[in-house]
N, C-alpha and C positions, 0 to 999 in steps of 0.2 A: 341589632334588634333588641326592642324591647325584652327583659328578664332577663338578658342573656349573662355570663360572667367567661371570662378566663382566669383555667387555673394553671398556675403554676409547678412544671414537672421538674424534678431533681432526678437525674440518672446516677446510677452507684455502679460501675463495673462494666456498666455497656461500651461497646467498640464501635470504635467510628463510622462502619458498614454501617449497623446495626441503627447507632444514632442517626444516621441519614433516614434510615427508613421508619424510624417514629417519626421523624418533622415531617415524611412526605405525608403522614399519616395524620399526624396532629391538621397539617394543613387542610385535610377533607374536612375539619369540623371546623372551620373559621366559617362565624357568618352562622353558624347553627345556637342554640340554647346553651351548650355546655363546647368551651376552646378548651386547646392545651397546649402552652408553650414552655419549651424545656428550657430551665435557670441554670443558671449556675447555681452551686452547692453557699453560697455567701448572699445568693439574691431567696434561696426560698425558704420562705415563713411562713405567714397565716394561711389554711388553706391551698396548701402545697399540698406536693402527693408525690412519692416517694418510687422510682422503678428500681429493681436490684436483679442483675441478674444471676439465679441462683445457683446455675451451674459453676461460677467463677468462683473456686473457698476465697478468694482476697476480698472480694466485693461485698462478701455477708461480713467476712472481720471488719473492713473498711466502714461499715454502716455501724457497728455494735463500736467502734472506736468513734465517730463520730459520735453518734447517741451519748457516748459514753462525757463527752466532754461539751455537749452539746446539747445540755436534758431536756431544752426546747423542743429539736429537731426529732426527738423518739415522738411526740404528736404527731407527725406526718405520718398518714397511714401508706401501708404499703404495698405496693402489688410486685408479685414476683414473676420472673419470666424463668422459664426453663425445661426441664424433660423430667414427665414422669418417675422417670427409673434415679433419680437423683432426689426426692424426694422420701421420706420417712413418713412425714407429714402435711397434708397437703393445707398451705397457707389462707386465711382467709379470702385473700385476693389471688390469685394464681390465673397465668396464659402459659399456656402450653406452646414450645416453640415444633415446629415456624406457625407464629401466630398470623392473621392476617387481621386487617383494618379494620372491618366486623367487630373481632374477638377483643382487640383489642380495646378499641371503643366500647362496648359493650361494659366490659371492666369499671372505666375507666368512668362511665357515668352512672354504674353503680357506687360505686365509692363516693361521687361527688353527691346522691341523696343520702346514703345512709350516715356517711362520715359526717356532711358538712351542712346537711337537713336542707339542702340546694334543690327542692325540687318545684321549679315554676308552673306544672304540669297541673298540681295542686290548687292551685289559684283561679278560685271556682269563675266562670267566666272568661278569663284569659284565650283567646288562640295561642294553646302552645304549642310547640313540636313534637306531639307525641308519639313520632316515629323514635325519638333519641331512646325514649323510655315508654313504650307501647303502655295502655292502661292493663293488660292484664299480668304482662311481666310486673310491674311497677307495684303492684297488687302483691303482687309473690312474693316480692322484694320487701316489703314492710309488712304485711300481713303472712306470715309463716302459715303454713298446712300445719304444724305441730298444735295441738292445741295445748299443750303444755306452755309456749309462750304471745298466748292469745288470752284477751278477755275474755268470758264469758260472758255474750250478752244480755244484759240487763234490760235493756230499752229497746224499740224496735220505730223505725224511722221510714214515711212515704215522701217520696221525692215524683213530684209530677212536671215533669220539663221536656219538652219537644227535641231538646237537644242529646242529640250521643252523649257529646263530650261535656257537659254540667253533668249529665248521671254520670259518666263513668267518675266525673273528679272529685264530684259528692260522696259517690259511692264509698270509695276510697278511702274519705276521709273519713265516713260515719263509721264506717269498719274498724279504723285506727280508732277512734274512741268510746267501740265497744255497744255500736250498734247492728244488730238485723235492718237490713235495710227492703224494701220492696220499691217498685219504678212504676208509673205511668205518663204516658206520653201527651194524653189531655186530660180534661175534667171527667169526659164519660168516663175512661176506664179508669181512674182513680175512683169515679162513682161506684163501679162495678167492683173495686177492691172494698171497702167502704161495707157496700149492701149485702156481699159475702160472709157478713162478722170476721173481719179483721177491724184490729182495731190498733191504735200507734198512738207512740208520748208525743210525736212532733211530727209536722207538716212540712215540709218547704214547696210551696206554691209558684211557679214559675208567672209571671203574668202575660207576655204574650205568648201566645200560645194558637193553634190554627182554630179556630171556630171558635167558642165561649173564652172568653178572656179569665185573667186570672180573679180579675175581682169577683167576678159574676158566680164563678169557681167554689170560690171563699164564701160568700154569702151565701148562695145555694148550700155549704156545707153547715155553716154555721146556724140557718134555719131551719136546716133536717133534724138536730139534733145528734146527727151521727158522730158528730167530733165538740162533743157539749166540753168538755174541758181538757182537749186538747189545743194548745197551740198551734196558731199557722203560721207562716213568715212567710212571706212572700220574696219575691227573686225579682229583680227587674235592672234594666238598663237605664231605667229614670228617673231622676230624685226631683224633681222639680216639687214646690210643696200643691200644685194641684193635683200628683199623683199621689203623695202620702195623705191628704182631705181623700182621697177616692180609695185608697188602705184601709182610712180611718174607716169610714162608711162600709166597709167589707167587714167590717169586722174582724179583721187581722189581728194578730197578736206582736208581729213586729214585721219590719220591713227593712230588706236588703237591699243596697246598688251595686250591681256588679258592674266589672269586675271585685269581686273582694278578696283580700287575701285569708290565708290561714288564722290568722292572729284573730282576725272581725270576726269568720265565722266561728273558731273556737271561744269566742266570746259568747255569742249567740247559745252556746251549749252548757258553756256555763253557767249564763243568766238562768237558765228554765231547768238545769241539774247540778247546782251549786254543789250537794254535798256527793256527789258521783263521783269524781276524780277520776273522769274517762279520759282523758289527752295519757296515751303511753307512747312514749317516750323510744323513739328509731332505735335506740340502739336494744333498749328493752325487746322492741316487736323483731329486731333480729336477731336476739343471742336466740 
């Protein structure tokens, strides 16, 4: 599967029977966006995850010893499994016993997103497995509700696209970068937002939409004066010279071809808001 990745998992203090259980759970994830494979300690390295049985004191001591003699191992994110009664302070990643496949995979999926920045769901226009980390859950992970951890929105954006998947991807990406976001499924809905008096700092406009296409909508917006100084970025799955010429005649400010990765998208934000320093590191967003 495109945009899929296998993450090695190192076990500390996990008994043989529980290891078999984890192997069966990991087997369920095979072929999905994120898969997991148990590795020996010597094979655990970059992008590896450590699972420790917190109920076993020797397991915690063993991990302390491992990280003391191998400092590079300390960078491995740790998922603790155990009983609440044995926890004074619940760790960042914790799965309560007895755990189900759903619980374990949910936490591991969170680790890959927050610790390894592996978020193919945000590659705009890519048909990602949104069941691994649903859009609303991904938004809660990356954009906490606590306002102290989120930048105050300084800019506003409108996304005009008939694809729910693309709207979800752009919503999260733009919010991560400090934008308030409004959405419209077509040109008529977008025109109603603009006619209501709302203004935007940037507009992302899909080309292929039911009814009037994005080229016509862009030209109408520019001619109307409603978005006189607002950059309009056309989003399309086509990248031919003719399509770009059509975009130029429609007076669009930029032209992005889907699917586009996060770096490409963030480059557009930086282009139009160079002094904003919008991009919020995931570690900061999660803190």
